[in-house]
N, CA, C and O atoms as a Tinker XYZ file with bonds, in Angstrom:
   468  protein
     1  N    -50.122000   46.400000   -2.367000    73     2
     2  CA   -49.520000   45.498000   -3.334000    64     1     3
     3  C    -50.325000   44.196000   -3.334000    63     2     4     5
     4  O    -50.458000   43.543000   -2.299000    81     3
     5  N    -50.848000   43.835000   -4.473000    73     3     6
     6  CA   -51.645000   42.609000   -4.515000    64     5     7
     7  C    -50.747000   41.391000   -4.736000    63     6     8     9
     8  O    -49.537000   41.517000   -4.925000    81     7
     9  N    -51.370000   40.208000   -4.707000    73     7    10
    10  CA   -50.605000   38.959000   -4.744000    64     9    11
    11  C    -49.834000   38.798000   -6.051000    63    10    12    13
    12  O    -48.709000   38.298000   -6.053000    81    11
    13  N    -50.431000   39.216000   -7.150000    73    11    14
    14  CA   -49.765000   39.023000   -8.442000    64    13    15
    15  C    -48.500000   39.869000   -8.543000    63    14    16    17
    16  O    -47.454000   39.369000   -8.956000    81    15
    17  N    -48.584000   41.134000   -8.174000    73    15    18
    18  CA   -47.400000   41.977000   -8.263000    64    17    19
    19  C    -46.378000   41.581000   -7.198000    63    18    20    21
    20  O    -45.177000   41.743000   -7.414000    81    19
    21  N    -46.830000   41.065000   -6.057000    73    19    22
    22  CA   -45.922000   40.611000   -5.015000    64    21    23
    23  C    -45.111000   39.411000   -5.514000    63    22    24    25
    24  O    -43.903000   39.331000   -5.294000    81    23
    25  N    -45.785000   38.492000   -6.181000    73    23    26
    26  CA   -45.099000   37.316000   -6.734000    64    25    27
    27  C    -44.162000   37.741000   -7.858000    63    26    28    29
    28  O    -43.042000   37.239000   -7.950000    81    27
    29  N    -44.605000   38.660000   -8.713000    73    27    30
    30  CA   -43.761000   39.129000   -9.802000    64    29    31
    31  C    -42.500000   39.802000   -9.263000    63    30    32    33
    32  O    -41.422000   39.649000   -9.838000    81    31
    33  N    -42.628000   40.542000   -8.173000    73    31    34
    34  CA   -41.475000   41.205000   -7.576000    64    33    35
    35  C    -40.483000   40.171000   -7.049000    63    34    36    37
    36  O    -39.274000   40.346000   -7.196000    81    35
    37  N    -40.986000   39.087000   -6.434000    73    35    38
    38  CA   -40.111000   38.033000   -5.929000    64    37    39
    39  C    -39.392000   37.333000   -7.087000    63    38    40    41
    40  O    -38.201000   37.033000   -6.993000    81    39
    41  N    -40.112000   37.078000   -8.166000    73    39    42
    42  CA   -39.510000   36.426000   -9.329000    64    41    43
    43  C    -38.426000   37.323000   -9.940000    63    42    44    45
    44  O    -37.382000   36.831000  -10.369000    81    43
    45  N    -38.673000   38.633000   -9.979000    73    43    46
    46  CA   -37.670000   39.566000  -10.487000    64    45    47
    47  C    -36.416000   39.559000   -9.616000    63    46    48    49
    48  O    -35.296000   39.538000  -10.126000    81    47
    49  N    -36.615000   39.576000   -8.298000    73    47    50
    50  CA   -35.471000   39.514000   -7.382000    64    49    51
    51  C    -34.705000   38.211000   -7.565000    63    50    52    53
    52  O    -33.475000   38.199000   -7.555000    81    51
    53  N    -35.438000   37.117000   -7.732000    73    51    54
    54  CA   -34.797000   35.819000   -7.901000    64    53    55
    55  C    -33.955000   35.776000   -9.182000    63    54    56    57
    56  O    -32.860000   35.214000   -9.184000    81    55
    57  N    -34.458000   36.359000  -10.253000    73    55    58
    58  CA   -33.687000   36.370000  -11.500000    64    57    59
    59  C    -32.424000   37.211000  -11.352000    63    58    60    61
    60  O    -31.400000   36.894000  -11.958000    81    59
    61  N    -32.479000   38.277000  -10.557000    73    59    62
    62  CA   -31.277000   39.075000  -10.303000    64    61    63
    63  C    -30.238000   38.255000   -9.539000    63    62    64    65
    64  O    -29.043000   38.319000   -9.830000    81    63
    65  N    -30.707000   37.491000   -8.565000    73    63    66
    66  CA   -29.803000   36.651000   -7.786000    64    65    67
    67  C    -29.207000   35.563000   -8.673000    63    66    68    69
    68  O    -28.010000   35.286000   -8.601000    81    67
    69  N    -30.039000   34.946000   -9.508000    73    67    70
    70  CA   -29.603000   33.817000  -10.331000    64    69    71
    71  C    -28.638000   34.225000  -11.445000    63    70    72    73
    72  O    -27.907000   33.384000  -11.968000    81    71
    73  N    -28.632000   35.517000  -11.811000    73    71    74
    74  CA   -27.657000   35.985000  -12.792000    64    73    75
    75  C    -26.242000   35.848000  -12.256000    63    74    76    77
    76  O    -25.298000   35.626000  -13.013000    81    75
    77  N    -26.104000   35.982000  -10.940000    73    75    78
    78  CA   -24.791000   36.042000  -10.321000    64    77    79
    79  C    -24.292000   34.695000   -9.812000    63    78    80    81
    80  O    -23.084000   34.510000   -9.666000    81    79
    81  N    -25.189000   33.751000   -9.538000    73    79    82
    82  CA   -24.741000   32.475000   -8.977000    64    81    83
    83  C    -25.166000   31.311000   -9.860000    63    82    84    85
    84  O    -26.209000   31.349000  -10.513000    81    83
    85  N    -24.338000   30.281000   -9.863000    73    83    86
    86  CA   -24.653000   29.044000  -10.567000    64    85    87
    87  C    -23.971000   27.906000   -9.837000    63    86    88    89
    88  O    -22.848000   28.058000   -9.357000    81    87
    89  N    -24.634000   26.775000   -9.749000    73    87    90
    90  CA   -24.083000   25.636000   -9.045000    64    89    91
    91  C    -23.278000   24.739000   -9.970000    63    90    92    93
    92  O    -23.631000   24.551000  -11.134000    81    91
    93  N    -22.207000   24.195000   -9.446000    73    91    94
    94  CA   -21.399000   23.223000  -10.173000    64    93    95
    95  C    -21.385000   21.931000   -9.370000    63    94    96    97
    96  O    -21.945000   21.871000   -8.276000    81    95
    97  N    -20.750000   20.903000   -9.906000    73    95    98
    98  CA   -20.673000   19.632000   -9.180000    64    97    99
    99  C    -19.833000   19.792000   -7.917000    63    98   100   101
   100  O    -20.140000   19.197000   -6.885000    81    99
   101  N    -18.773000   20.598000   -7.999000    73    99   102
   102  CA   -17.905000   20.807000   -6.842000    64   101   103
   103  C    -18.545000   21.737000   -5.820000    63   102   104   105
   104  O    -18.386000   21.543000   -4.615000    81   103
   105  N    -19.265000   22.742000   -6.297000    73   103   106
   106  CA   -19.920000   23.704000   -5.404000    64   105   107
   107  C    -21.343000   23.941000   -5.897000    63   106   108   109
   108  O    -21.590000   24.896000   -6.633000    81   107
   109  N    -22.289000   23.074000   -5.496000    73   107   110
   110  CA   -23.664000   23.191000   -5.985000    64   109   111
   111  C    -24.413000   24.369000   -5.360000    63   110   112   113
   112  O    -23.957000   24.985000   -4.396000    81   111
   113  N    -25.549000   24.651000   -5.929000    73   111   114
   114  CA   -26.402000   25.740000   -5.449000    64   113   115
   115  C    -27.379000   25.188000   -4.422000    63   114   116   117
   116  O    -28.118000   24.244000   -4.702000    81   115
   117  N    -27.379000   25.781000   -3.230000    73   115   118
   118  CA   -28.338000   25.410000   -2.187000    64   117   119
   119  C    -29.580000   26.278000   -2.370000    63   118   120   121
   120  O    -29.630000   27.418000   -1.910000    81   119
   121  N    -30.577000   25.721000   -3.048000    73   119   122
   122  CA   -31.796000   26.463000   -3.353000    64   121   123
   123  C    -32.831000   26.206000   -2.268000    63   122   124   125
   124  O    -33.086000   25.058000   -1.902000    81   123
   125  N    -33.422000   27.271000   -1.760000    73   123   126
   126  CA   -34.433000   27.174000   -0.706000    64   125   127
   127  C    -35.764000   27.644000   -1.265000    63   126   128   129
   128  O    -35.861000   28.727000   -1.842000    81   127
   129  N    -36.798000   26.812000   -1.088000    73   127   130
   130  CA   -38.153000   27.201000   -1.462000    64   129   131
   131  C    -38.991000   27.217000   -0.208000    63   130   132   133
   132  O    -39.016000   26.244000    0.544000    81   131
   133  N    -39.677000   28.322000    0.019000    73   131   134
   134  CA   -40.489000   28.488000    1.213000    64   133   135
   135  C    -41.933000   28.723000    0.808000    63   134   136   137
   136  O    -42.240000   29.676000    0.092000    81   135
   137  N    -42.811000   27.855000    1.266000    73   135   138
   138  CA   -44.236000   28.112000    1.106000    64   137   139
   139  C    -44.758000   28.590000    2.460000    63   138   140   141
   140  O    -43.985000   28.725000    3.408000    81   139
   141  N    -46.043000   28.842000    2.556000    73   139   142
   142  CA   -46.588000   29.291000    3.832000    64   141   143
   143  C    -46.497000   28.208000    4.899000    63   142   144   145
   144  O    -46.350000   28.505000    6.084000    81   143
   145  N    -46.586000   26.956000    4.475000    73   143   146
   146  CA   -46.635000   25.852000    5.433000    64   145   147
   147  C    -45.326000   25.070000    5.545000    63   146   148   149
   148  O    -44.977000   24.609000    6.632000    81   147
   149  N    -44.602000   24.915000    4.440000    73   147   150
   150  CA   -43.418000   24.060000    4.421000    64   149   151
   151  C    -42.193000   24.802000    3.910000    63   150   152   153
   152  O    -42.285000   25.915000    3.392000    81   151
   153  N    -41.030000   24.147000    4.072000    73   151   154
   154  CA   -39.787000   24.665000    3.528000    64   153   155
   155  C    -39.019000   23.498000    2.921000    63   154   156   157
   156  O    -38.969000   22.404000    3.485000    81   155
   157  N    -38.424000   23.753000    1.762000    73   155   158
   158  CA   -37.705000   22.735000    1.016000    64   157   159
   159  C    -36.330000   23.273000    0.668000    63   158   160   161
   160  O    -36.165000   24.471000    0.439000    81   159
   161  N    -35.338000   22.383000    0.630000    73   159   162
   162  CA   -33.988000   22.776000    0.236000    64   161   163
   163  C    -33.412000   21.684000   -0.653000    63   162   164   165
   164  O    -33.661000   20.498000   -0.434000    81   163
   165  N    -32.649000   22.084000   -1.644000    73   163   166
   166  CA   -31.990000   21.111000   -2.507000    64   165   167
   167  C    -30.665000   21.658000   -3.004000    63   166   168   169
   168  O    -30.504000   22.862000   -3.204000    81   167
   169  N    -29.723000   20.751000   -3.199000    73   167   170
   170  CA   -28.434000   21.092000   -3.782000    64   169   171
   171  C    -28.495000   20.750000   -5.256000    63   170   172   173
   172  O    -28.761000   19.606000   -5.627000    81   171
   173  N    -28.246000   21.757000   -6.107000    73   171   174
   174  CA   -28.444000   21.617000   -7.546000    64   173   175
   175  C    -27.136000   21.863000   -8.284000    63   174   176   177
   176  O    -26.427000   22.835000   -8.023000    81   175
   177  N    -26.832000   20.957000   -9.214000    73   175   178
   178  CA   -25.725000   21.145000  -10.145000    64   177   179
   179  C    -26.332000   21.722000  -11.423000    63   178   180   181
   180  O    -26.985000   21.002000  -12.179000    81   179
   181  N    -26.122000   23.006000  -11.668000    73   179   182
   182  CA   -26.741000   23.676000  -12.813000    64   181   183
   183  C    -26.122000   23.265000  -14.142000    63   182   184   185
   184  O    -26.802000   23.292000  -15.167000    81   183
   185  N    -24.868000   22.893000  -14.146000    73   183   186
   186  CA   -24.235000   22.476000  -15.403000    64   185   187
   187  C    -24.830000   21.160000  -15.896000    63   186   188   189
   188  O    -24.993000   20.955000  -17.099000    81   187
   189  N    -25.151000   20.275000  -14.958000    73   187   190
   190  CA   -25.728000   18.974000  -15.297000    64   189   191
   191  C    -27.254000   19.016000  -15.244000    63   190   192   193
   192  O    -27.920000   18.068000  -15.661000    81   191
   193  N    -27.802000   20.112000  -14.731000    73   191   194
   194  CA   -29.257000   20.282000  -14.543000    64   193   195
   195  C    -29.833000   19.135000  -13.722000    63   194   196   197
   196  O    -30.826000   18.520000  -14.108000    81   195
   197  N    -29.190000   18.852000  -12.571000    73   195   198
   198  CA   -29.657000   17.755000  -11.737000    64   197   199
   199  C    -29.611000   18.136000  -10.264000    63   198   200   201
   200  O    -28.788000   18.945000   -9.836000    81   199
   201  N    -30.512000   17.534000   -9.507000    73   199   202
   202  CA   -30.540000   17.709000   -8.064000    64   201   203
   203  C    -29.660000   16.633000   -7.439000    63   202   204   205
   204  O    -29.825000   15.447000   -7.723000    81   203
   205  N    -28.739000   17.041000   -6.600000    73   203   206
   206  CA   -27.821000   16.102000   -5.967000    64   205   207
   207  C    -28.462000   15.521000   -4.709000    63   206   208   209
   208  O    -28.568000   14.302000   -4.575000    81   207
   209  N    -28.888000   16.382000   -3.790000    73   207   210
   210  CA   -29.604000   15.954000   -2.587000    64   209   211
   211  C    -30.709000   16.950000   -2.295000    63   210   212   213
   212  O    -30.646000   18.106000   -2.713000    81   211
   213  N    -31.720000   16.493000   -1.575000    73   211   214
   214  CA   -32.843000   17.363000   -1.218000    64   213   215
   215  C    -33.308000   17.032000    0.191000    63   214   216   217
   216  O    -33.051000   15.942000    0.702000    81   215
   217  N    -33.997000   17.986000    0.815000    73   215   218
   218  CA   -34.551000   17.793000    2.155000    64   217   219
   219  C    -35.777000   18.674000    2.305000    63   218   220   221
   220  O    -35.886000   19.724000    1.671000    81   219
   221  N    -36.693000   18.236000    3.147000    73   219   222
   222  CA   -37.898000   19.010000    3.420000    64   221   223
   223  C    -38.263000   18.874000    4.885000    63   222   224   225
   224  O    -37.805000   17.958000    5.568000    81   223
   225  N    -39.091000   19.790000    5.365000    73   223   226
   226  CA   -39.473000   19.747000    6.769000    64   225   227
   227  C    -40.399000   18.570000    7.073000    63   226   228   229
   228  O    -40.549000   18.204000    8.239000    81   227
   229  N    -41.016000   17.975000    6.074000    73   227   230
   230  CA   -41.858000   16.800000    6.298000    64   229   231
   231  C    -41.011000   15.602000    6.727000    63   230   232   233
   232  O    -41.480000   14.742000    7.472000    81   231
   233  N    -39.764000   15.548000    6.259000    73   231   234
   234  CA   -38.863000   14.468000    6.654000    64   233   235
   235  C    -38.360000   14.648000    8.079000    63   234   236   237
   236  O    -38.116000   13.673000    8.790000    81   235
   237  N    -38.209000   15.888000    8.485000    73   235   238
   238  CA   -37.660000   16.192000    9.795000    64   237   239
   239  C    -38.716000   16.045000   10.879000    63   238   240   241
   240  O    -38.412000   15.619000   11.993000    81   239
   241  N    -39.944000   16.392000   10.557000    73   239   242
   242  CA   -40.987000   16.424000   11.577000    64   241   243
   243  C    -40.891000   17.729000   12.350000    63   242   244   245
   244  O    -40.104000   18.607000   11.996000    81   243
   245  N    -41.672000   17.857000   13.381000    73   243   246
   246  CA   -41.647000   19.082000   14.170000    64   245   247
   247  C    -40.585000   18.948000   15.245000    63   246   248   249
   248  O    -40.587000   17.991000   16.021000    81   247
   249  N    -39.680000   19.913000   15.284000    73   247   250
   250  CA   -38.622000   19.905000   16.287000    64   249   251
   251  C    -38.853000   20.968000   17.350000    63   250   252   253
   252  O    -38.101000   21.051000   18.322000    81   251
   253  N    -39.870000   21.766000   17.176000    73   251   254
   254  CA   -40.155000   22.819000   18.142000    64   253   255
   255  C    -41.501000   23.440000   17.832000    63   254   256   257
   256  O    -42.224000   22.966000   16.957000    81   255
   257  N    -41.835000   24.492000   18.543000    73   255   258
   258  CA   -43.158000   25.093000   18.346000    64   257   259
   259  C    -43.289000   25.900000   17.063000    63   258   260   261
   260  O    -44.404000   26.089000   16.577000    81   259
   261  N    -42.180000   26.383000   16.497000    73   259   262
   262  CA   -42.274000   27.270000   15.346000    64   261   263
   263  C    -41.707000   26.677000   14.081000    63   262   264   265
   264  O    -41.078000   25.619000   14.090000    81   263
   265  N    -41.940000   27.376000   13.000000    73   263   266
   266  CA   -41.456000   26.938000   11.701000    64   265   267
   267  C    -39.957000   27.174000   11.541000    63   266   268   269
   268  O    -39.308000   26.490000   10.750000    81   267
   269  N    -39.401000   28.124000   12.277000    73   267   270
   270  CA   -37.978000   28.438000   12.166000    64   269   271
   271  C    -37.141000   27.259000   12.658000    63   270   272   273
   272  O    -36.090000   26.965000   12.088000    81   271
   273  N    -37.603000   26.581000   13.716000    73   271   274
   274  CA   -36.881000   25.414000   14.221000    64   273   275
   275  C    -36.864000   24.300000   13.185000    63   274   276   277
   276  O    -35.845000   23.634000   13.004000    81   275
   277  N    -37.976000   24.095000   12.510000    73   275   278
   278  CA   -38.043000   23.070000   11.463000    64   277   279
   279  C    -37.132000   23.443000   10.303000    63   278   280   281
   280  O    -36.497000   22.568000    9.714000    81   279
   281  N    -37.055000   24.724000    9.965000    73   279   282
   282  CA   -36.194000   25.173000    8.871000    64   281   283
   283  C    -34.729000   24.944000    9.212000    63   282   284   285
   284  O    -33.940000   24.554000    8.351000    81   283
   285  N    -34.368000   25.184000   10.456000    73   283   286
   286  CA   -32.987000   24.950000   10.876000    64   285   287
   287  C    -32.653000   23.457000   10.805000    63   286   288   289
   288  O    -31.544000   23.080000   10.427000    81   287
   289  N    -33.610000   22.623000   11.166000    73   287   290
   290  CA   -33.411000   21.179000   11.084000    64   289   291
   291  C    -33.259000   20.725000    9.626000    63   290   292   293
   292  O    -32.497000   19.801000    9.341000    81   291
   293  N    -33.978000   21.370000    8.711000    73   291   294
   294  CA   -33.838000   21.066000    7.281000    64   293   295
   295  C    -32.428000   21.418000    6.815000    63   294   296   297
   296  O    -31.825000   20.675000    6.041000    81   295
   297  N    -31.909000   22.536000    7.280000    73   295   298
   298  CA   -30.547000   22.932000    6.936000    64   297   299
   299  C    -29.529000   21.917000    7.429000    63   298   300   301
   300  O    -28.581000   21.589000    6.717000    81   299
   301  N    -29.722000   21.416000    8.653000    73   299   302
   302  CA   -28.810000   20.406000    9.193000    64   301   303
   303  C    -28.915000   19.107000    8.410000    63   302   304   305
   304  O    -27.906000   18.451000    8.151000    81   303
   305  N    -30.140000   18.731000    8.029000    73   303   306
   306  CA   -30.349000   17.494000    7.277000    64   305   307
   307  C    -29.700000   17.565000    5.899000    63   306   308   309
   308  O    -29.054000   16.612000    5.465000    81   307
   309  N    -29.870000   18.686000    5.214000    73   307   310
   310  CA   -29.291000   18.790000    3.873000    64   309   311
   311  C    -27.769000   18.835000    3.944000    63   310   312   313
   312  O    -27.094000   18.324000    3.050000    81   311
   313  N    -27.223000   19.441000    4.997000    73   311   314
   314  CA   -25.774000   19.475000    5.146000    64   313   315
   315  C    -25.212000   18.084000    5.416000    63   314   316   317
   316  O    -24.155000   17.735000    4.890000    81   315
   317  N    -25.898000   17.293000    6.223000    73   315   318
   318  CA   -25.415000   15.935000    6.493000    64   317   319
   319  C    -25.511000   15.067000    5.242000    63   318   320   321
   320  O    -24.628000   14.248000    4.991000    81   319
   321  N    -26.572000   15.237000    4.456000    73   319   322
   322  CA   -26.696000   14.499000    3.197000    64   321   323
   323  C    -25.640000   14.943000    2.193000    63   322   324   325
   324  O    -25.143000   14.136000    1.409000    81   323
   325  N    -25.301000   16.226000    2.220000    73   323   326
   326  CA   -24.268000   16.736000    1.319000    64   325   327
   327  C    -22.912000   16.127000    1.678000    63   326   328   329
   328  O    -22.138000   15.768000    0.791000    81   327
   329  N    -22.626000   16.012000    2.967000    73   327   330
   330  CA   -21.360000   15.407000    3.391000    64   329   331
   331  C    -21.281000   13.953000    2.944000    63   330   332   333
   332  O    -20.217000   13.485000    2.538000    81   331
   333  N    -22.399000   13.236000    3.015000    73   331   334
   334  CA   -22.433000   11.850000    2.549000    64   333   335
   335  C    -22.154000   11.772000    1.051000    63   334   336   337
   336  O    -21.556000   10.808000    0.573000    81   335
   337  N    -22.592000   12.801000    0.311000    73   335   338
   338  CA   -22.371000   12.845000   -1.135000    64   337   339
   339  C    -20.997000   13.416000   -1.492000    63   338   340   341
   340  O    -20.642000   13.503000   -2.668000    81   339
   341  N    -20.223000   13.805000   -0.469000    73   339   342
   342  CA   -18.877000   14.320000   -0.713000    64   341   343
   343  C    -18.823000   15.796000   -1.042000    63   342   344   345
   344  O    -17.877000   16.251000   -1.686000    81   343
   345  N    -19.824000   16.557000   -0.610000    73   343   346
   346  CA   -19.881000   17.992000   -0.891000    64   345   347
   347  C    -19.621000   18.754000    0.404000    63   346   348   349
   348  O    -20.246000   18.480000    1.429000    81   347
   349  N    -18.698000   19.709000    0.351000    73   347   350
   350  CA   -18.365000   20.490000    1.535000    64   349   351
   351  C    -18.703000   21.962000    1.390000    63   350   352   353
   352  O    -18.820000   22.672000    2.390000    81   351
   353  N    -18.864000   22.441000    0.134000    73   351   354
   354  CA   -19.132000   23.865000   -0.116000    64   353   355
   355  C    -20.344000   24.010000   -1.015000    63   354   356   357
   356  O    -20.629000   23.139000   -1.837000    81   355
   357  N    -21.056000   25.118000   -0.855000    73   355   358
   358  CA   -22.225000   25.398000   -1.691000    64   357   359
   359  C    -22.408000   26.907000   -1.808000    63   358   360   361
   360  O    -21.882000   27.671000   -0.999000    81   359
   361  N    -23.157000   27.324000   -2.822000    73   359   362
   362  CA   -23.572000   28.726000   -2.931000    64   361   363
   363  C    -25.045000   28.788000   -2.544000    63   362   364   365
   364  O    -25.816000   27.888000   -2.877000    81   363
   365  N    -25.430000   29.836000   -1.851000    73   363   366
   366  CA   -26.780000   29.930000   -1.304000    64   365   367
   367  C    -27.699000   30.701000   -2.245000    63   366   368   369
   368  O    -27.384000   31.815000   -2.664000    81   367
   369  N    -28.833000   30.097000   -2.570000    73   367   370
   370  CA   -29.854000   30.726000   -3.409000    64   369   371
   371  C    -31.094000   30.912000   -2.552000    63   370   372   373
   372  O    -31.779000   29.945000   -2.220000    81   371
   373  N    -31.381000   32.151000   -2.198000    73   371   374
   374  CA   -32.499000   32.430000   -1.298000    64   373   375
   375  C    -33.843000   32.499000   -2.016000    63   374   376   377
   376  O    -34.872000   32.708000   -1.374000    81   375
   377  N    -33.851000   32.328000   -3.316000    73   375   378
   378  CA   -35.101000   32.249000   -4.058000    64   377   379
   379  C    -35.856000   33.561000   -4.164000    63   378   380   381
   380  O    -37.080000   33.562000   -4.297000    81   379
   381  N    -35.147000   34.671000   -4.108000    73   379   382
   382  CA   -35.806000   35.969000   -4.212000    64   381   383
   383  C    -36.428000   36.443000   -2.909000    63   382   384   385
   384  O    -37.016000   37.523000   -2.857000    81   383
   385  N    -36.305000   35.659000   -1.877000    73   383   386
   386  CA   -36.835000   36.035000   -0.563000    64   385   387
   387  C    -35.755000   36.776000    0.223000    63   386   388   389
   388  O    -34.574000   36.722000   -0.121000    81   387
   389  N    -36.174000   37.466000    1.282000    73   387   390
   390  CA   -35.220000   38.126000    2.155000    64   389   391
   391  C    -34.429000   37.086000    2.932000    63   390   392   393
   392  O    -34.966000   36.040000    3.297000    81   391
   393  N    -33.162000   37.363000    3.186000    73   391   394
   394  CA   -32.349000   36.491000    4.022000    64   393   395
   395  C    -32.731000   36.772000    5.464000    63   394   396   397
   396  O    -32.059000   37.521000    6.172000    81   395
   397  N    -33.824000   36.154000    5.880000    73   395   398
   398  CA   -34.420000   36.462000    7.177000    64   397   399
   399  C    -35.328000   35.301000    7.556000    63   398   400   401
   400  O    -35.881000   34.631000    6.683000    81   399
   401  N    -35.481000   35.065000    8.823000    73   399   402
   402  CA   -36.450000   34.073000    9.297000    64   401   403
   403  C    -36.103000   32.654000    8.887000    63   402   404   405
   404  O    -35.001000   32.172000    9.147000    81   403
   405  N    -37.059000   31.985000    8.240000    73   403   406
   406  CA   -36.884000   30.574000    7.878000    64   405   407
   407  C    -35.811000   30.365000    6.831000    63   406   408   409
   408  O    -35.099000   29.361000    6.872000    81   407
   409  N    -35.678000   31.291000    5.891000    73   407   410
   410  CA   -34.654000   31.164000    4.844000    64   409   411
   411  C    -33.267000   31.250000    5.479000    63   410   412   413
   412  O    -32.385000   30.463000    5.136000    81   411
   413  N    -33.067000   32.177000    6.381000    73   411   414
   414  CA   -31.781000   32.310000    7.069000    64   413   415
   415  C    -31.532000   31.118000    7.986000    63   414   416   417
   416  O    -30.385000   30.707000    8.163000    81   415
   417  N    -32.588000   30.557000    8.572000    73   415   418
   418  CA   -32.439000   29.413000    9.475000    64   417   419
   419  C    -31.916000   28.181000    8.742000    63   418   420   421
   420  O    -31.151000   27.401000    9.308000    81   419
   421  N    -32.322000   28.004000    7.490000    73   419   422
   422  CA   -31.802000   26.884000    6.694000    64   421   423
   423  C    -30.296000   27.039000    6.525000    63   422   424   425
   424  O    -29.551000   26.073000    6.690000    81   423
   425  N    -29.847000   28.239000    6.200000    73   423   426
   426  CA   -28.419000   28.489000    6.015000    64   425   427
   427  C    -27.655000   28.293000    7.323000    63   426   428   429
   428  O    -26.567000   27.717000    7.326000    81   427
   429  N    -28.220000   28.770000    8.433000    73   427   430
   430  CA   -27.562000   28.611000    9.737000    64   429   431
   431  C    -27.427000   27.146000   10.108000    63   430   432   433
   432  O    -26.377000   26.716000   10.586000    81   431
   433  N    -28.488000   26.380000    9.889000    73   431   434
   434  CA   -28.447000   24.951000   10.197000    64   433   435
   435  C    -27.420000   24.217000    9.357000    63   434   436   437
   436  O    -26.726000   23.328000    9.850000    81   435
   437  N    -27.324000   24.589000    8.083000    73   435   438
   438  CA   -26.349000   23.959000    7.197000    64   437   439
   439  C    -24.930000   24.309000    7.636000    63   438   440   441
   440  O    -24.041000   23.458000    7.604000    81   439
   441  N    -24.717000   25.551000    8.044000    73   439   442
   442  CA   -23.384000   25.959000    8.508000    64   441   443
   443  C    -23.002000   25.231000    9.792000    63   442   444   445
   444  O    -21.846000   24.852000    9.974000    81   443
   445  N    -23.974000   25.037000   10.680000    73   443   446
   446  CA   -23.705000   24.342000   11.944000    64   445   447
   447  C    -23.260000   22.901000   11.705000    63   446   448   449
   448  O    -22.478000   22.354000   12.482000    81   447
   449  N    -23.755000   22.288000   10.636000    73   447   450
   450  CA   -23.380000   20.920000   10.308000    64   449   451
   451  C    -22.089000   20.854000    9.488000    63   450   452   453
   452  O    -21.623000   19.765000    9.154000    81   451
   453  N    -21.512000   22.010000    9.165000    73   451   454
   454  CA   -20.211000   22.021000    8.513000    64   453   455
   455  C    -20.209000   22.325000    7.026000    63   454   456   457
   456  O    -19.155000   22.267000    6.393000    81   455
   457  N    -21.363000   22.648000    6.450000    73   455   458
   458  CA   -21.411000   23.016000    5.032000    64   457   459
   459  C    -20.961000   24.460000    4.898000    63   458   460   461
   460  O    -21.496000   25.336000    5.576000    81   459
   461  N    -19.986000   24.723000    4.033000    73   459   462
   462  CA   -19.484000   26.087000    3.843000    64   461   463
   463  C    -20.326000   26.796000    2.809000    63   462   464   465
   464  O    -20.424000   26.357000    1.664000    81   463
   465  N    -20.934000   27.894000    3.216000    73   463   466
   466  CA   -21.779000   28.671000    2.317000    64   465   467
   467  C    -21.157000   30.045000    2.152000    63   466   468
   468  O    -21.697000   30.885000    1.431000    81   467
């Protein structure tokens, strides 16, 4: 499988996921974007088409030897920012990626800080 078809497959999976979930002001969408080097998370209100809060691993710095530790810290950071904004619940958007590794670590970190997913 080459890079183009691999990306197309991820985009297809993401569109299947996005058909079923949508973020609102009361329960925004926790969207996770993972590149090879970094991980980003944002809470999105789809009805208003706006980002409520965002977090990235560049803000957290390195918390351990691996990328999974940084992803978990991003999840904790976005959950604490969500609480400051008055948000307690969210729907999880894995971005067409498997719920595994760094993507799952963001969700775990957010849950540990009290965000209901």
